[in-house]
C-alpha positions as CSV (number, residue, x, y, z in Angstrom):
1,M,0.0,0.0,0.0
2,K,1.1,3.5,-0.8
3,I,-0.1,6.6,1.1
4,Y,0.7,10.3,0.9
5,N,2.7,11.3,4.0
6,T,2.5,15.0,4.9
7,L,5.7,14.6,6.9
8,S,7.8,13.7,3.8
9,R,5.5,15.5,1.3
10,K,5.4,12.4,-1.0
11,Q,3.7,9.1,-1.4
12,E,5.4,6.3,0.5
13,E,5.1,2.6,0.8
14,F,3.2,1.9,4.0
15,V,5.3,-0.2,6.4
16,P,3.8,-0.7,9.9
17,I,5.9,-0.8,13.0
18,D,4.5,-4.2,14.1
19,G,3.9,-6.4,11.1
20,K,0.2,-6.6,10.3
21,N,-0.9,-4.6,13.4
22,V,-1.5,-0.9,12.7
23,K,-1.9,1.8,15.4
24,M,-4.0,4.7,14.0
25,Y,-5.0,7.9,15.7
26,T,-7.6,10.3,14.3
27,C,-8.4,13.8,15.7
28,G,-12.1,13.8,16.8
29,P,-14.6,16.6,16.9
30,T,-14.9,19.5,19.2
31,V,-18.4,18.9,20.4
32,Y,-19.7,22.4,20.7
33,H,-22.0,22.3,17.6
34,Y,-23.1,19.9,14.9
35,A,-20.5,18.7,12.4
36,H,-20.9,20.2,9.0
37,I,-20.4,18.0,5.9
38,G,-17.0,19.5,5.3
39,N,-15.8,18.1,8.7
40,L,-17.4,14.8,7.8
41,R,-15.5,14.5,4.6
42,T,-12.4,14.0,6.6
43,Y,-14.0,11.3,8.7
44,I,-15.1,9.5,5.6
45,M,-11.5,9.5,4.4
46,E,-10.3,8.1,7.7
47,D,-13.0,5.5,7.6
48,V,-11.9,4.4,4.1
49,L,-8.3,4.3,5.2
50,E,-9.1,2.0,8.1
51,K,-11.3,-0.3,6.0
52,T,-8.7,-0.3,3.2
53,L,-6.1,-1.5,5.7
54,N,-8.5,-4.2,6.9
55,Y,-9.2,-5.2,3.3
56,L,-5.5,-5.6,2.7
57,G,-5.1,-7.9,5.7
58,Y,-4.0,-5.5,8.4
59,H,-5.5,-5.3,11.9
60,V,-6.2,-1.7,12.9
61,D,-6.3,-0.4,16.4
62,R,-7.9,3.0,16.0
63,V,-8.2,5.7,18.7
64,M,-10.1,9.0,18.5
65,N,-10.6,11.8,21.0
66,I,-13.6,13.9,21.8
67,T,-12.6,17.5,22.6
68,D,-15.0,18.7,25.3
69,V,-12.6,21.3,26.9
70,G,-9.7,23.5,26.0
71,H,-10.2,24.2,22.3
72,L,-10.2,27.9,21.9
73,T,-11.8,29.9,19.1
74,S,-8.3,30.7,17.9
75,D,-5.8,27.9,17.3
76,S,-3.1,30.1,18.8
77,D,-4.4,29.8,22.3
78,S,-6.4,33.0,22.4
79,G,-10.1,33.8,22.3
80,E,-13.0,32.1,24.0
81,D,-13.2,28.3,24.6
82,K,-15.4,26.8,21.9
83,M,-17.2,24.6,24.4
84,L,-18.0,27.6,26.6
85,K,-19.2,29.4,23.5
86,G,-21.6,26.6,22.7
87,A,-22.9,26.4,26.3
88,K,-23.6,30.1,26.4
89,R,-25.3,29.9,23.0
90,E,-27.7,27.2,24.1
91,H,-28.0,28.0,27.8
92,K,-26.7,24.6,28.9
93,S,-23.7,23.4,30.8
94,V,-20.6,22.5,29.0
95,L,-21.0,18.8,29.8
96,E,-24.6,18.9,28.5
97,I,-23.5,20.5,25.3
98,A,-20.7,17.9,25.0
99,S,-23.1,15.0,25.5
100,M,-25.7,16.3,23.1
101,Y,-23.3,17.0,20.2
102,T,-21.3,13.8,20.8
103,K,-24.5,11.9,20.2
104,A,-25.3,14.0,17.2
105,F,-21.8,13.2,15.8
106,M,-22.3,9.5,16.4
107,D,-25.6,9.7,14.5
108,D,-24.0,11.4,11.6
109,C,-21.3,8.8,11.5
110,S,-23.9,6.0,11.5
111,K,-25.8,7.6,8.6
112,L,-22.7,7.9,6.6
113,N,-21.5,4.3,7.4
114,I,-18.4,5.7,9.2
115,K,-17.2,3.0,11.6
116,W,-17.0,4.2,15.2
117,P,-13.3,3.8,16.3
118,D,-12.3,1.0,18.7
119,T,-11.4,3.5,21.4
120,V,-13.1,6.9,21.8
121,S,-12.0,9.0,24.8
122,S,-13.1,12.5,25.9
123,A,-10.5,15.1,26.8
124,T,-12.0,15.5,30.3
125,D,-11.3,11.9,31.1
126,N,-7.5,12.1,30.8
127,I,-6.4,15.1,32.9
128,D,-3.9,13.0,34.9
129,M,-2.2,12.0,31.7
130,Y,-1.8,15.6,30.5
131,I,-0.4,16.6,33.9
132,Q,2.1,13.8,33.8
133,I,3.4,14.8,30.3
134,I,3.6,18.5,31.3
135,Q,5.5,17.8,34.5
136,K,8.2,15.9,32.5
137,L,8.4,18.6,29.9
138,L,9.0,21.2,32.6
139,H,11.6,19.0,34.3
140,D,13.4,18.4,31.0
141,G,13.4,22.1,30.1
142,Y,10.9,22.0,27.2
143,A,8.3,24.0,29.0
144,Y,8.1,27.0,31.3
145,Q,5.6,28.9,33.5
146,A,4.7,32.5,32.7
147,G,1.7,34.7,33.5
148,G,0.0,31.8,35.3
149,N,0.1,29.4,32.3
150,I,2.5,26.6,31.2
151,Y,4.0,27.1,27.8
152,F,5.9,24.7,25.5
153,D,9.3,26.3,24.5
154,T,9.6,25.7,20.7
155,S,13.1,27.2,20.7
156,K,14.4,24.0,22.3
157,L,13.6,22.0,19.1
158,E,15.8,21.6,16.1
159,D,12.9,21.5,13.6
160,Y,9.6,22.6,15.1
161,Y,8.2,23.1,11.5
162,Q,9.1,19.7,10.2
163,L,5.5,18.9,9.3
164,T,4.8,22.2,7.5
165,N,8.2,22.9,5.9
166,H,7.9,26.6,6.9
167,K,10.5,28.9,8.3
168,I,10.0,30.6,11.6
169,D,9.7,34.1,10.0
170,E,6.9,32.9,7.7
171,M,4.6,31.9,10.6
172,V,3.8,35.4,11.8
173,V,1.1,36.5,14.2
174,G,-2.1,37.3,12.3
175,V,-1.9,34.7,9.5
176,R,-4.9,33.0,11.0
177,E,-8.2,34.7,11.8
178,G,-8.4,35.7,15.5
179,V,-4.7,35.2,16.4
180,E,-3.5,37.6,19.0
181,E,0.0,38.0,20.4
182,D,0.5,36.6,23.9
183,S,3.0,38.7,25.8
184,N,3.7,35.8,28.2
185,K,5.4,33.8,25.5
186,R,9.2,33.7,25.2
187,N,8.9,32.9,21.5
188,Q,6.3,33.7,18.9
189,A,5.5,30.0,18.2
190,D,5.3,28.8,21.8
191,F,1.9,27.3,22.8
192,V,0.0,26.7,26.0
193,L,0.0,23.3,27.7
194,W,-2.0,24.3,30.7
195,F,-4.1,27.4,31.6
196,T,-4.6,28.3,35.2
197,K,-7.3,30.3,36.9
198,S,-5.4,33.5,36.1
199,K,-7.0,33.4,32.7
200,F,-10.6,32.9,31.5
201,Q,-12.2,33.2,35.0
202,D,-15.6,32.0,33.6
203,Q,-14.2,28.7,32.5
204,E,-16.7,26.1,33.7
205,L,-14.4,23.0,33.8
206,K,-11.3,23.2,35.9
207,W,-9.0,20.8,37.7
208,D,-6.3,20.9,40.4
209,S,-2.8,20.8,39.1
210,P,0.7,21.4,40.5
211,W,0.5,24.9,38.9
212,G,-2.9,25.8,40.3
213,V,-6.6,25.2,39.3
214,G,-7.0,25.3,35.5
215,Y,-7.5,23.3,32.4
216,P,-5.4,21.8,29.6
217,G,-4.6,23.4,26.3
218,W,-6.1,21.9,23.2
219,H,-3.0,20.4,21.7
220,I,-1.9,18.3,24.7
221,E,-5.2,16.4,24.7
222,C,-4.5,14.4,21.5
223,S,-0.9,13.6,22.5
224,G,-2.0,12.4,25.9
225,I,-4.9,10.2,24.6
226,A,-2.9,8.7,21.8
227,M,0.0,7.8,24.1
228,K,-2.3,6.5,26.8
229,Y,-4.1,4.0,24.5
230,L,-1.6,3.3,21.7
231,G,1.7,3.6,23.5
232,E,4.9,5.4,22.5
233,H,4.9,4.7,18.8
234,I,2.0,5.0,16.3
235,D,1.8,4.3,12.6
236,I,-0.7,6.7,11.3
237,H,-2.1,10.0,12.5
238,C,-5.0,11.6,10.6
239,G,-7.0,14.8,10.4
240,G,-8.0,17.6,8.1
241,V,-5.4,19.9,6.4
242,D,-6.4,22.7,8.8
243,N,-5.0,20.6,11.6
244,I,-1.5,20.5,10.1
245,F,-0.6,23.9,11.7
246,P,-0.6,24.5,14.6
247,H,-2.4,21.5,16.0
248,H,-0.4,18.6,14.6
249,T,2.8,20.6,14.5
250,N,2.4,21.1,18.3
251,E,1.5,17.5,18.9
252,I,4.7,16.3,17.3
253,A,6.7,18.9,19.3
254,Q,5.4,18.0,22.7
255,S,5.1,14.2,22.1
256,E,8.7,13.8,20.8
257,A,10.1,16.1,23.5
258,Y,8.3,14.0,26.1
259,L,9.2,10.6,24.6
260,G,12.7,11.4,23.3
261,H,12.2,9.7,20.0
262,K,10.1,9.8,16.8
263,W,6.4,9.4,17.6
264,C,4.4,8.9,14.4
265,N,5.6,7.6,11.0
266,Y,2.7,8.6,8.7
267,W,0.6,11.8,8.7
268,V,-2.5,11.7,6.5
269,H,-4.6,14.7,5.9
270,G,-7.9,15.2,4.0
271,E,-8.5,18.4,2.0
272,H,-11.3,20.9,2.5
273,L,-14.8,20.7,1.2
274,N,-15.5,24.1,-0.3
275,D,-18.8,25.8,-1.4
276,K,-18.9,28.5,-4.0
277,S,-17.7,31.1,-1.5
278,G,-14.7,29.1,-0.3
279,K,-13.9,26.8,2.6
280,M,-17.0,25.5,4.3
281,S,-17.4,26.5,8.0
282,K,-20.0,26.8,10.7
283,S,-19.9,30.6,10.7
284,K,-21.0,31.5,7.2
285,G,-23.7,30.7,4.7
286,E,-26.1,27.8,5.0
287,F,-24.9,25.5,7.8
288,L,-24.7,22.2,5.8
289,T,-25.3,19.2,8.1
290,V,-26.3,15.6,7.4
291,S,-29.7,16.4,8.9
292,L,-30.2,19.3,6.5
293,L,-29.4,17.1,3.5
294,E,-31.9,14.6,4.8
295,E,-34.5,17.3,5.2
296,K,-34.0,18.2,1.6
297,G,-34.6,14.6,0.7
298,Y,-31.1,13.3,0.1
299,N,-29.7,10.0,1.2
300,P,-26.6,10.7,3.3
301,L,-24.9,7.8,1.4
302,A,-25.3,9.9,-1.8
303,Y,-22.9,12.4,-0.2
304,R,-20.5,9.6,0.7
305,Y,-20.7,8.5,-2.9
306,M,-19.9,12.0,-4.0
307,C,-16.8,12.1,-1.7
308,L,-15.6,8.7,-2.9
309,N,-15.6,9.9,-6.5
310,S,-13.0,12.5,-5.5
311,Y,-9.4,12.2,-4.4
312,Y,-9.3,12.9,-0.7
313,H,-6.1,14.9,-1.2
314,N,-7.8,17.4,-3.5
315,T,-10.2,20.2,-2.6
316,L,-13.8,19.2,-3.4
317,T,-16.4,21.8,-4.2
318,F,-20.0,21.2,-3.0
319,S,-23.1,22.3,-4.7
320,Y,-26.6,20.9,-4.7
321,E,-26.3,20.4,-8.5
322,I,-23.3,18.2,-8.0
323,L,-25.1,16.3,-5.1
324,D,-28.1,15.8,-7.4
325,G,-25.9,14.2,-10.0
326,S,-24.3,12.0,-7.3
327,S,-27.7,11.0,-6.0
328,R,-28.8,9.9,-9.5
329,E,-25.7,7.9,-10.1
330,Y,-25.8,6.3,-6.7
331,Q,-29.4,5.3,-7.1
332,K,-28.8,3.8,-10.5
333,L,-25.8,1.9,-9.1
334,K,-27.8,0.6,-6.1
335,N,-30.7,-0.5,-8.3
336,K,-28.3,-2.4,-10.5
337,T,-26.5,-4.2,-7.6
338,L,-29.8,-5.0,-5.8
339,S,-31.0,-6.7,-9.0
340,L,-28.1,-9.2,-9.0
341,G,-29.2,-12.8,-8.4
342,M,-27.3,-15.8,-7.1
343,D,-27.2,-17.9,-10.3
344,G,-24.1,-19.9,-11.2
345,D,-21.0,-20.9,-9.3
346,I,-18.4,-18.3,-8.3
347,D,-15.8,-17.9,-11.0
348,N,-12.7,-18.0,-8.8
349,S,-10.2,-16.8,-11.4
350,K,-12.4,-13.8,-12.5
351,F,-13.1,-13.1,-8.9
352,Q,-9.4,-13.0,-8.1
353,Y,-8.7,-10.8,-11.2
354,Y,-11.1,-8.1,-10.1
355,D,-10.3,-8.4,-6.4
356,D,-6.6,-7.7,-7.3
357,K,-7.6,-4.7,-9.4
358,F,-9.7,-3.3,-6.5
359,R,-6.8,-3.9,-4.1
360,E,-4.4,-2.1,-6.4
361,A,-6.8,0.9,-6.7
362,I,-7.5,1.4,-3.0
363,G,-3.9,0.6,-2.1
364,S,-2.7,3.4,-4.3
365,D,-3.3,6.2,-1.8
366,L,-7.0,5.4,-1.4
367,N,-7.9,5.9,-5.0
368,T,-11.6,5.4,-4.4
369,S,-12.6,6.9,-7.7
370,M,-10.7,4.2,-9.5
371,A,-12.2,1.6,-7.1
372,I,-15.7,2.7,-8.1
373,T,-14.7,2.5,-11.8
374,I,-13.6,-1.1,-11.2
375,L,-17.0,-1.8,-9.5
376,Y,-18.7,-0.6,-12.7
377,E,-16.4,-2.8,-14.8
378,V,-17.6,-5.8,-12.8
379,L,-21.3,-4.9,-13.3
380,K,-20.7,-4.5,-17.1
381,D,-18.7,-7.7,-17.6
382,D,-21.0,-10.0,-19.6
383,T,-18.6,-12.9,-19.0
384,L,-19.3,-12.8,-15.3
385,N,-22.4,-14.6,-13.8
386,E,-24.5,-12.7,-11.3
387,H,-23.4,-14.7,-8.3
388,T,-19.7,-13.8,-9.0
389,K,-20.7,-10.1,-9.5
390,R,-22.7,-10.1,-6.3
391,E,-19.9,-11.5,-4.2
392,L,-17.4,-9.0,-5.7
393,V,-19.9,-6.1,-4.9
394,S,-20.2,-7.4,-1.4
395,K,-16.5,-7.5,-0.9
396,F,-15.8,-4.1,-2.4
397,D,-18.6,-2.6,-0.3
398,S,-16.7,-3.5,2.9
399,V,-14.5,-0.5,2.0
400,L,-16.9,1.7,0.0
401,S,-19.7,1.2,2.6
402,L,-22.5,2.3,0.3
403,D,-25.0,-0.3,1.3
404,L,-25.0,-1.6,-2.2
405,L,-26.7,-4.9,-1.3
406,K,-28.8,-3.6,1.5
407,E,-32.5,-4.1,0.9
408,K,-34.8,-1.2,0.5
409,N,-35.8,0.7,3.6
410,T,-39.3,2.0,3.5
411,D,-39.3,3.5,7.0
412,I,-40.0,7.2,6.6
413,D,-40.8,10.0,9.0
414,E,-43.9,12.1,9.0
415,E,-42.2,15.1,7.4
416,L,-41.0,13.1,4.5
417,Q,-44.3,11.4,4.1
418,N,-46.1,14.8,3.9
419,Y,-43.6,16.0,1.4
420,I,-44.1,13.0,-0.9
421,E,-47.9,13.2,-0.7
422,D,-47.8,17.0,-1.4
423,M,-45.7,16.4,-4.5
424,I,-47.9,13.6,-5.7
425,E,-50.9,15.8,-5.3
426,K,-49.2,18.6,-7.3
427,R,-48.3,16.1,-10.0
428,N,-51.9,14.8,-10.3
429,Q,-53.1,18.4,-10.6
430,Y,-50.6,19.1,-13.4
431,K,-51.7,15.9,-15.2
432,K,-55.3,17.0,-14.8
433,N,-54.4,20.4,-16.4
434,K,-52.5,18.5,-19.2
435,E,-49.3,20.1,-18.0
436,F,-47.4,16.9,-18.6
437,D,-43.9,18.5,-18.6
438,K,-44.4,19.8,-15.1
439,A,-45.8,16.4,-14.0
440,D,-42.7,14.7,-15.4
441,E,-40.4,17.2,-13.6
442,I,-42.0,16.2,-10.3
443,R,-41.6,12.5,-11.1
444,E,-37.9,13.1,-11.9
445,E,-37.4,15.2,-8.7
446,L,-38.8,12.4,-6.6
447,K,-36.7,9.8,-8.4
448,N,-33.5,11.8,-7.8
449,K,-34.4,11.6,-4.1
450,G,-34.8,7.8,-4.1
451,I,-38.6,7.9,-4.3
452,M,-40.2,5.9,-7.0
453,I,-43.8,6.5,-8.0
454,K,-46.2,4.3,-9.9
455,D,-49.6,5.2,-11.3
456,T,-52.2,2.4,-10.7
457,R,-56.0,2.1,-10.8
458,E,-56.0,2.7,-7.0
459,G,-54.0,6.0,-7.4
460,T,-50.4,6.9,-7.4
461,L,-48.2,4.7,-5.2
462,Y,-44.7,5.4,-4.0
463,E,-41.7,3.4,-2.7
464,I,-38.5,4.5,-1.0
465,V,-35.5,2.9,-2.7
466,R,-32.7,5.0,-1.4
């Protein structure tokens, strides 16, 4: 398998530390709001990576954090805590907000067929681990206390910017929105390991520490959780490209200073999902969530299909027109795979041929677009019987996770049912007025949303096939 490694800035052959056992860490959500579909594109990539490794015969031990404290609105340790911001917005406690949005994130993952990691740990459950790391960093001279806070001293490192390939004078204050200069820092790039009560007096969650009552900085959380559950060496660390600096840069700095050796071999990052105005975010435009897509009649797996048809390392632009096209293609694909029968014996040689092609595609830096092309090749191959095709589809879908052989689900909520009935009523009125073009447009709109209608003597019937 080859994977693009941000650390070396090139594709590399993947060689795990421990044979077929892979230790993988993925940065989890800050649970102060719903995840938008741009966030979830990264989790789809990480899900594909884990399932690809499984497909290729590896055993993956995957850990993910839940950030429920310490992530400030600026990534440079300034501004309001995101969790506190969410709590104020919704007049709830921080822990109530964390619980609510963690469940919402789990629901989104389920709808997108994203496998929940083996170990998921909240930042607030690992305070002792952070304190242990910070104490050693202080003892070894990699950290210092100033203005009531504990900072990591980046000047002690030979190559703080190894992940970004930047020079120190290029990373100036103000390059990121909301960055403010902290006069307590000895060096511009230093970052906070622990905040004490001397700052952010309204912080809801605080703990005792050797330096006073306070709470951890954001960056120390991932290092602590990864080391606690995966040990001193990990194979793969994932996240979005916006995590590269400063978050992952700081993780490397503090982890390797604490351990005294290289920590992680492969850094894998997913690119942004943009809308027409640029990078998707929670603060501008229509807040695009999985639930919103569902409200508009889309199957969340049509969005997954859209992501799989793009290279994870490239920026992907979202529009409803593009999603409409993906929805149509996905529905046609699923209709075709569901129609496959079980006739004939499995053609082992042909099965192996296509299995090898699929392995080569996904093993080439997660080329899911090519993997889907191979899936279509299987379906179009007239020399294959349907039983062989069906078994190949089933195996491929262990990575693609598009429910290609899952039977139709006709369970619908009241809101969707009302929408369908209203559209059928409009269509019937158009037909009565001999406005057949408009009636056909409604049929096509429903079809694109996975709703098939059929005119019978008893009236117009519908079926959910998405």
